N, CA, C and O of each residue as an XYZ file, in Angstrom:
592
protein
N      31.220     47.836    -16.911
C      30.915     46.443    -17.199
C      29.399     46.223    -17.262
O      28.889     45.537    -18.148
N      28.692     46.830    -16.291
C      27.243     46.673    -16.259
C      26.604     47.255    -17.524
O      25.651     46.693    -18.065
N      27.139     48.384    -17.984
C      26.612     49.014    -19.193
C      26.844     48.122    -20.407
O      25.977     48.026    -21.277
N      27.997     47.472    -20.477
C      28.306     46.572    -21.586
C      27.349     45.395    -21.589
O      26.840     45.010    -22.641
N      27.098     44.814    -20.411
C      26.177     43.690    -20.299
C      24.780     44.120    -20.726
O      24.089     43.384    -21.431
N      24.363     45.315    -20.299
C      23.048     45.823    -20.678
C      22.948     45.988    -22.189
O      21.951     45.595    -22.796
N      23.974     46.564    -22.792
C      23.973     46.762    -24.242
C      23.937     45.423    -24.965
O      23.188     45.256    -25.927
N      24.745     44.466    -24.505
C      24.760     43.145    -25.126
C      23.410     42.452    -25.002
O      22.920     41.857    -25.962
N      22.810     42.530    -23.816
C      21.501     41.910    -23.610
C      20.446     42.553    -24.512
O      19.635     41.855    -25.120
N      20.459     43.868    -24.594
C      19.495     44.565    -25.453
C      19.698     44.194    -26.913
O      18.730     43.985    -27.643
N      20.949     44.111    -27.339
C      21.243     43.739    -28.721
C      20.762     42.326    -29.005
O      20.163     42.068    -30.049
N      21.023     41.405    -28.074
C      20.582     40.023    -28.240
C      19.066     39.941    -28.333
O      18.528     39.269    -29.213
N      18.392     40.612    -27.444
C      16.926     40.577    -27.430
C      16.377     41.208    -28.708
O      15.502     40.637    -29.358
N      16.888     42.377    -29.064
C      16.385     43.058    -30.259
C      16.652     42.245    -31.517
O      15.846     42.257    -32.447
N      17.769     41.543    -31.554
C      18.115     40.766    -32.738
C      17.331     39.487    -32.894
O      17.279     38.929    -33.990
N      16.715     39.005    -31.822
C      16.020     37.725    -31.907
C      14.501     37.832    -31.842
O      13.803     36.819    -31.868
N      13.991     39.053    -31.756
C      12.553     39.229    -31.572
C      11.840     39.669    -32.842
O      12.440     39.768    -33.912
N      10.570     39.927    -32.699
C       9.729     40.556    -33.708
C       9.298     39.658    -34.861
O       9.133     40.140    -35.982
N       9.114     38.375    -34.616
C       8.601     37.523    -35.680
C       7.200     37.021    -35.398
O       6.724     36.132    -36.104
N       6.521     37.553    -34.398
C       5.147     37.133    -34.133
C       4.930     36.882    -32.664
O       5.698     37.358    -31.827
N       3.894     36.140    -32.343
C       3.584     35.816    -30.959
C       3.198     34.359    -30.844
O       2.683     33.767    -31.793
N       3.447     33.778    -29.677
C       2.967     32.433    -29.424
C       1.463     32.467    -29.241
O       0.873     33.537    -29.093
N       0.851     31.311    -29.249
C      -0.591     31.253    -29.000
C      -0.874     31.721    -27.593
O      -0.198     31.307    -26.652
N      -1.846     32.562    -27.439
C      -2.256     33.017    -26.127
C      -3.746     32.764    -26.005
O      -4.517     33.040    -26.924
N      -4.137     32.235    -24.860
C      -5.550     32.007    -24.635
C      -5.884     32.331    -23.193
O      -5.008     32.415    -22.333
N      -7.143     32.505    -22.955
C      -7.599     32.834    -21.617
C      -8.840     32.010    -21.327
O      -9.722     31.873    -22.175
N      -8.901     31.467    -20.124
C     -10.150     30.831    -19.715
C     -10.564     31.429    -18.387
O     -10.008     32.446    -17.973
N     -11.506     30.837    -17.722
C     -12.110     31.454    -16.542
C     -11.097     31.805    -15.452
O     -11.229     32.852    -14.818
N     -10.094     30.963    -15.218
C      -9.223     31.190    -14.071
C      -7.753     31.408    -14.402
O      -6.968     31.695    -13.498
N      -7.357     31.285    -15.654
C      -5.949     31.477    -15.945
C      -5.718     31.866    -17.387
O      -6.621     31.805    -18.222
N      -4.504     32.263    -17.658
C      -4.062     32.603    -19.003
C      -3.042     31.556    -19.403
O      -2.303     31.045    -18.562
N      -3.003     31.239    -20.683
C      -2.030     30.259    -21.154
C      -1.312     30.791    -22.374
O      -1.912     31.426    -23.243
N      -0.023     30.525    -22.426
C       0.789     30.801    -23.597
C       1.323     29.459    -24.061
O       1.931     28.723    -23.283
N       1.097     29.139    -25.327
C       1.664     27.919    -25.895
C       2.674     28.322    -26.952
O       2.368     29.082    -27.871
N       3.882     27.803    -26.805
C       4.960     28.069    -27.757
C       5.681     26.756    -28.017
O       6.220     26.137    -27.099
N       5.684     26.340    -29.271
C       6.259     25.044    -29.653
C       5.641     23.947    -28.793
O       4.425     23.758    -28.819
N       6.456     23.223    -28.033
C       5.974     22.102    -27.218
C       5.638     22.495    -25.779
O       5.322     21.624    -24.968
N       5.697     23.775    -25.446
C       5.542     24.223    -24.059
C       4.266     25.035    -23.892
O       3.946     25.888    -24.720
N       3.551     24.763    -22.821
C       2.412     25.591    -22.426
C       2.709     26.152    -21.044
O       3.025     25.415    -20.109
N       2.601     27.462    -20.934
C       2.805     28.155    -19.662
C       1.468     28.679    -19.173
O       0.715     29.297    -19.925
N       1.188     28.428    -17.927
C      -0.019     28.965    -17.300
C       0.386     30.205    -16.512
O       1.240     30.138    -15.628
N      -0.224     31.321    -16.834
C       0.083     32.583    -16.159
C      -0.975     32.881    -15.106
O      -2.133     32.494    -15.261
N      -0.588     33.561    -14.043
C      -1.583     33.956    -13.040
C      -2.626     34.892    -13.642
O      -2.320     35.670    -14.546
N      -3.825     34.819    -13.151
C      -4.912     35.672    -13.632
C      -4.567     37.156    -13.476
O      -5.013     37.990    -14.265
N      -3.778     37.474    -12.461
C      -3.392     38.870    -12.223
C      -2.577     39.460    -13.379
O      -2.404     40.677    -13.449
N      -2.078     38.617    -14.281
C      -1.289     39.087    -15.416
C      -2.160     39.560    -16.583
O      -1.631     40.080    -17.565
N      -3.462     39.392    -16.498
C      -4.359     39.795    -17.579
C      -4.089     41.244    -17.972
O      -4.100     42.141    -17.129
N      -3.845     41.461    -19.268
C      -3.599     42.781    -19.850
C      -2.347     43.475    -19.309
O      -2.191     44.685    -19.477
N      -1.459     42.722    -18.666
C      -0.246     43.323    -18.101
C       1.039     42.809    -18.738
O       2.131     43.181    -18.308
N       0.926     41.964    -19.751
C       2.124     41.420    -20.385
C       1.963     41.430    -21.902
O       0.851     41.466    -22.429
N       3.096     41.399    -22.582
C       3.134     41.232    -24.031
C       4.223     40.219    -24.342
O       5.127     40.007    -23.534
N       4.141     39.599    -25.501
C       5.154     38.624    -25.895
C       5.703     38.977    -27.271
O       5.035     39.607    -28.091
N       6.937     38.553    -27.493
C       7.570     38.654    -28.808
C       8.312     37.349    -29.051
O       9.000     36.828    -28.173
N       8.157     36.840    -30.254
C       8.686     35.522    -30.588
C       9.795     35.613    -31.630
O       9.752     36.449    -32.533
N      10.785     34.740    -31.488
C      11.806     34.542    -32.508
C      11.848     33.046    -32.815
O      11.021     32.286    -32.312
N      12.791     32.631    -33.624
C      12.876     31.213    -33.978
C      13.053     30.304    -32.769
O      12.434     29.243    -32.698
N      13.884     30.705    -31.822
C      14.203     29.833    -30.698
C      13.855     30.413    -29.338
O      14.327     29.917    -28.315
N      13.032     31.459    -29.312
C      12.722     32.084    -28.027
C      11.387     32.823    -28.065
O      10.940     33.290    -29.112
N      10.777     32.912    -26.906
C       9.573     33.703    -26.710
C       9.823     34.563    -25.472
O       9.975     34.041    -24.367
N       9.863     35.874    -25.660
C      10.134     36.786    -24.552
C       8.824     37.346    -24.027
O       7.959     37.770    -24.794
N       8.692     37.341    -22.704
C       7.511     37.868    -22.033
C       7.921     39.156    -21.329
O       8.841     39.171    -20.511
N       7.216     40.239    -21.666
C       7.514     41.562    -21.135
C       6.414     42.040    -20.205
O       5.249     41.672    -20.359
N       6.794     42.857    -19.244
C       5.832     43.623    -18.462
C       5.419     44.782    -19.370
O       6.242     45.623    -19.731
N       4.160     44.815    -19.725
C       3.658     45.747    -20.721
C       3.926     47.211    -20.345
O       4.425     47.975    -21.171
N       3.605     47.601    -19.128
C       3.759     49.003    -18.726
C       5.225     49.435    -18.736
O       5.535     50.547    -19.162
N       6.129     48.573    -18.274
C       7.556     48.912    -18.300
C       8.047     49.023    -19.733
O       8.738     49.979    -20.084
N       7.693     48.051    -20.560
C       8.141     48.045    -21.951
C       7.671     49.304    -22.671
O       8.456     49.954    -23.362
N       6.402     49.649    -22.514
C       5.859     50.830    -23.186
C       6.472     52.123    -22.647
O       6.719     53.055    -23.413
N       6.718     52.188    -21.342
C       7.316     53.395    -20.753
C       8.754     53.580    -21.214
O       9.175     54.699    -21.507
N       9.508     52.491    -21.281
C      10.880     52.583    -21.789
C      10.875     53.014    -23.248
O      11.720     53.814    -23.649
N       9.950     52.507    -24.048
C       9.890     52.893    -25.465
C       9.644     54.391    -25.629
O      10.169     55.012    -26.554
N       8.846     54.969    -24.732
C       8.601     56.414    -24.785
C       9.889     57.203    -24.553
O      10.000     58.355    -24.970
N      10.850     56.584    -23.892
C      12.170     57.193    -23.645
C      13.182     56.752    -24.702
O      14.388     56.942    -24.544
N      12.667     56.155    -25.787
C      13.503     55.646    -26.887
C      14.463     54.546    -26.448
O      15.577     54.441    -26.963
N      14.032     53.742    -25.508
C      14.807     52.585    -25.040
C      14.034     51.332    -25.387
O      12.961     51.094    -24.833
N      14.557     50.532    -26.289
C      13.901     49.308    -26.747
C      14.381     48.096    -25.956
O      15.511     48.076    -25.469
N      13.524     47.087    -25.829
C      13.929     45.803    -25.274
C      13.913     45.696    -23.765
O      14.406     44.709    -23.219
N      13.365     46.677    -23.077
C      13.304     46.604    -21.622
C      11.910     46.165    -21.163
O      10.957     46.160    -21.943
N      11.814     45.800    -19.889
C      10.567     45.301    -19.337
C      10.492     43.784    -19.370
O       9.430     43.214    -19.120
N      11.601     43.120    -19.673
C      11.621     41.660    -19.769
C      11.348     41.040    -18.401
O      11.987     41.387    -17.408
N      10.393     40.122    -18.369
C      10.157     39.312    -17.172
C      10.936     38.007    -17.280
O      11.606     37.599    -16.332
N      10.848     37.357    -18.427
C      11.628     36.143    -18.697
C      11.550     35.825    -20.181
O      10.712     36.354    -20.911
N      12.444     34.948    -20.602
C      12.436     34.472    -21.980
C      12.424     32.954    -21.971
O      13.281     32.321    -21.355
N      11.453     32.379    -22.652
C      11.367     30.929    -22.842
C      12.198     30.602    -24.074
O      11.998     31.189    -25.137
N      13.130     29.665    -23.931
C      14.069     29.346    -25.003
C      14.059     27.871    -25.339
O      13.631     27.028    -24.549
N      14.550     27.582    -26.551
C      14.770     26.209    -26.990
C      16.197     26.113    -27.509
O      16.675     27.002    -28.213
N      16.866     25.031    -27.156
C      18.213     24.773    -27.648
C      18.351     23.293    -27.965
O      17.805     22.449    -27.255
N      19.070     22.980    -29.014
C      19.295     21.585    -29.373
C      20.388     20.937    -28.525
O      20.534     19.715    -28.530
N      21.155     21.751    -27.798
C      22.188     21.215    -26.911
C      22.110     21.931    -25.562
O      21.257     22.794    -25.357
N      22.991     21.570    -24.661
C      22.935     22.165    -23.317
C      23.918     23.321    -23.135
O      24.342     23.603    -22.014
N      24.277     23.982    -24.219
C      25.225     25.105    -24.132
C      24.685     26.264    -23.296
O      25.462     27.086    -22.811
N      23.393     26.340    -23.124
C      22.781     27.419    -22.337
C      23.146     27.340    -20.853
O      22.936     28.305    -20.117
N      23.685     26.216    -20.408
C      23.968     26.050    -18.974
C      25.075     26.978    -18.474
O      25.325     27.041    -17.270
N      25.736     27.695    -19.373
C      26.736     28.679    -18.945
C      26.103     30.035    -18.654
O      26.775     30.936    -18.151
N      24.816     30.191    -18.964
C      24.135     31.458    -18.716
C      24.043     31.725    -17.216
O      23.952     30.787    -16.424
N      24.065     33.000    -16.822
C      24.082     33.313    -15.384
C      22.765     33.101    -14.653
O      22.769     32.934    -13.433
N      21.634     33.101    -15.364
C      20.353     33.032    -14.664
C      19.307     32.328    -15.529
O      18.697     32.941    -16.406
N      19.108     31.028    -15.269
C      18.155     30.240    -16.055
C      17.590     29.112    -15.204
O      18.135     28.776    -14.153
N      16.483     28.530    -15.677
C      15.906     27.322    -15.097
C      15.511     26.388    -16.230
O      14.953     26.819    -17.240
N      15.807     25.100    -16.051
C      15.387     24.087    -17.024
C      13.897     23.828    -16.895
O      13.351     23.801    -15.791
N      13.240     23.635    -18.041
C      11.845     23.197    -18.043
C      11.732     21.735    -18.453
O      10.777     21.058    -18.075
N      12.702     21.242    -19.225
C      12.689     19.838    -19.621
C      13.147     19.639    -21.049
O      13.410     20.590    -21.786
N      13.234     18.359    -21.420
C      13.658     17.988    -22.764
C      12.438     17.810    -23.664
O      11.381     17.346    -23.237
N      12.624     18.192    -24.905
C      11.567     18.002    -25.893
C      11.592     16.563    -26.382
O      12.531     15.816    -26.106
N      10.550     16.183    -27.110
C      10.482     14.817    -27.628
C      11.579     14.531    -28.641
O      11.917     13.371    -28.879
N      12.142     15.586    -29.246
C      13.233     15.365    -30.195
C      14.613     15.532    -29.553
O      15.624     15.528    -30.254
N      14.661     15.677    -28.237
C      15.927     15.703    -27.520
C      16.487     17.073    -27.203
O      17.504     17.174    -26.516
N      15.841     18.148    -27.693
C      16.294     19.496    -27.370
C      15.860     19.901    -25.967
O      15.183     19.145    -25.270
N      16.250     21.078    -25.576
C      16.003     21.550    -24.212
C      15.148     22.820    -24.217
O      15.362     23.722    -25.027
N      14.184     22.874    -23.309
C      13.432     24.094    -23.058
C      13.880     24.644    -21.714
O      14.028     23.903    -20.742
N      14.092     25.953    -21.673
C      14.552     26.587    -20.446
C      14.102     28.041    -20.417
O      13.788     28.633    -21.450
N      14.079     28.602    -19.216
C      13.695     29.996    -19.015
C      14.938     30.775    -18.605
O      15.695     30.348    -17.733
N      15.138     31.927    -19.248
C      16.238     32.824    -18.898
C      15.640     34.070    -18.258
O      14.621     34.594    -18.706
N      16.304     34.531    -17.193
C      15.856     35.714    -16.463
C      16.811     36.865    -16.721
O      18.006     36.650    -16.923
N      16.295     38.083    -16.716
C      17.188     39.234    -16.904
C      18.165     39.355    -15.739
O      17.843     39.018    -14.599
N      19.349     39.836    -16.047
C      20.367     40.002    -15.012
C      20.589     41.473    -14.669
O      21.453     41.797    -13.855
N      19.821     42.353    -15.280
C      19.897     43.766    -14.947
C      18.479     44.321    -14.779
O      17.496     43.610    -14.988
N      18.389     45.570    -14.406
C      17.096     46.187    -14.121
C      16.269     46.274    -15.401
O      16.747     46.777    -16.418
N      15.033     45.785    -15.353
C      14.123     45.805    -16.490
C      12.885     46.656    -16.236
O      12.281     47.174    -17.176
N      12.508     46.801    -14.973
C      11.318     47.594    -14.643
C      11.573     49.059    -14.965
O      12.711     49.527    -14.945
N      10.507     49.766    -15.260
C      10.594     51.206    -15.467
C      10.611     51.855    -14.098
O       9.567     52.025    -13.469
N      11.802     52.220    -13.639
C      11.989     52.655    -12.249
C      11.639     54.120    -12.009
O      11.637     54.570    -10.864
N      11.346     54.863    -13.059
C      10.972     56.268    -12.883
C       9.527     56.442    -12.406
O       9.107     57.546    -12.061
N       8.779     55.348    -12.390
C       7.386     55.385    -11.936
C       7.215     54.260    -10.917
O       7.272     53.079    -11.262
N       7.005     54.640     -9.665
C       6.930     53.655     -8.583
C       5.806     52.640     -8.784
O       5.976     51.460     -8.477
N       4.668     53.090     -9.294
C       3.541     52.179     -9.523
C       3.912     51.125    -10.569
O       3.620     49.943    -10.387
N       4.549     51.544    -11.653
C       4.964     50.601    -12.699
C       6.022     49.643    -12.158
O       5.969     48.441    -12.421
N       6.969     50.169    -11.411
C       8.015     49.319    -10.835
C       7.414     48.301     -9.872
O       7.806     47.134     -9.891
N       6.478     48.717     -9.037
C       5.834     47.791     -8.099
C       5.066     46.699     -8.836
O       5.087     45.541     -8.421
N       4.386     47.058     -9.929
C       3.650     46.064    -10.703
C       4.618     45.060    -11.327
O       4.365     43.856    -11.302
N       5.719     45.549    -11.883
C       6.750     44.646    -12.434
C       7.244     43.688    -11.345
O       7.291     42.476    -11.551
N       7.609     44.240    -10.191
C       8.136     43.413     -9.091
C       7.125     42.351     -8.666
O       7.492     41.206     -8.401
N       5.862     42.731     -8.603
C       4.804     41.790     -8.233
C       4.711     40.656     -9.252
O       4.588     39.490     -8.876
N       4.768     40.993    -10.523
C       4.690     39.973    -11.567
C       5.931     39.083    -11.550
O       5.828     37.867    -11.713
N       7.087     39.679    -11.356
C       8.328     38.902    -11.340
C       8.297     37.851    -10.226
O       8.795     36.738    -10.397
N       7.717     38.212     -9.100
C       7.620     37.268     -7.969
C       6.719     36.077     -8.287
O       6.806     35.047     -7.619
N       5.856     36.202     -9.295
C       4.930     35.120     -9.639
C       5.489     34.165    -10.704
O       4.794     33.242    -11.130
N       6.712     34.378    -11.125
C       7.294     33.511    -12.147
C       7.462     32.080    -11.634
O       7.369     31.137    -12.420
N       7.704     31.899    -10.352
C       7.790     30.531     -9.809
C       6.492     29.765    -10.056
O       6.527     28.574    -10.364
N       5.357     30.432     -9.926
C       4.061     29.805    -10.228
C       4.036     29.326    -11.674
O       3.588     28.215    -11.957
N       4.513     30.158    -12.578
C       4.518     29.813    -14.002
C       5.408     28.610    -14.252
O       5.023     27.704    -14.991
N       6.594     28.581    -13.650
C       7.490     27.417    -13.810
C       6.840     26.140    -13.287
O       6.924     25.089    -13.922
N       6.198     26.235    -12.136
C       5.567     25.056    -11.528
C       4.405     24.523    -12.363
O       4.079     23.340    -12.278
N       3.780     25.379    -13.164
C       2.618     24.983    -13.964
C       2.940     24.862    -15.454
O       2.033     24.782    -16.283
N       4.217     24.849    -15.790
C       4.614     24.684    -17.189
C       4.445     23.213    -17.583
O       4.677     22.314    -16.776
N       4.043     22.986    -18.820
C       3.909     21.609    -19.292
C       4.514     21.469    -20.684
O       4.432     22.376    -21.512
N       5.119     20.313    -20.917
C       5.706     19.969    -22.221
C       4.871     18.900    -22.872
O       4.394     17.981    -22.206
N       4.690     19.015    -24.183
C       3.953     17.982    -24.938
C       4.789     16.738    -25.024
O       4.362     15.747    -25.616
C-alpha cells in the first residue's frame, strides 16, 4: 500500500510540475517566494537549500540536496518539503495532510500540502538532517504567509 501511495504521489507531482518558477527574492533578513496571490517568507537558513517547480495550480518546494541526490539514483520527484496549491473549491479537504492559508479575492482557496511518505535522501545522514531541520521550519513559513 505504501509503495502504491508513493508511486501515485510521484506521478501526481511529476505530472503537475516543470512549467517554471514563482518569483523568488532575497533581502537582508529573509527570502520570499511569491506565487499568484501568496507570498511566503522563508527562513534565512534556507538560502541555497531549496528549489521550486511550478504548475498551473501548484508550486512545489523541494529540499535541494535531497532532490538532487534522489535524481542521481534515477528517482524523480523526491525531496518535497511542501506544495503550495490553489483550488476553486474545497475538495482538497479530503487530503491527508494539509493546512489552509486562506481564500483568494476571487473565492478560491490557497493551501499547503505536506508529503505523507519519506522525502529526505536517507542514504546520507547529513542530507537527511538538513531536510529534517528545514521541515521543522515550515510552521514559520505558514505563520508569515500573506495573501494579496
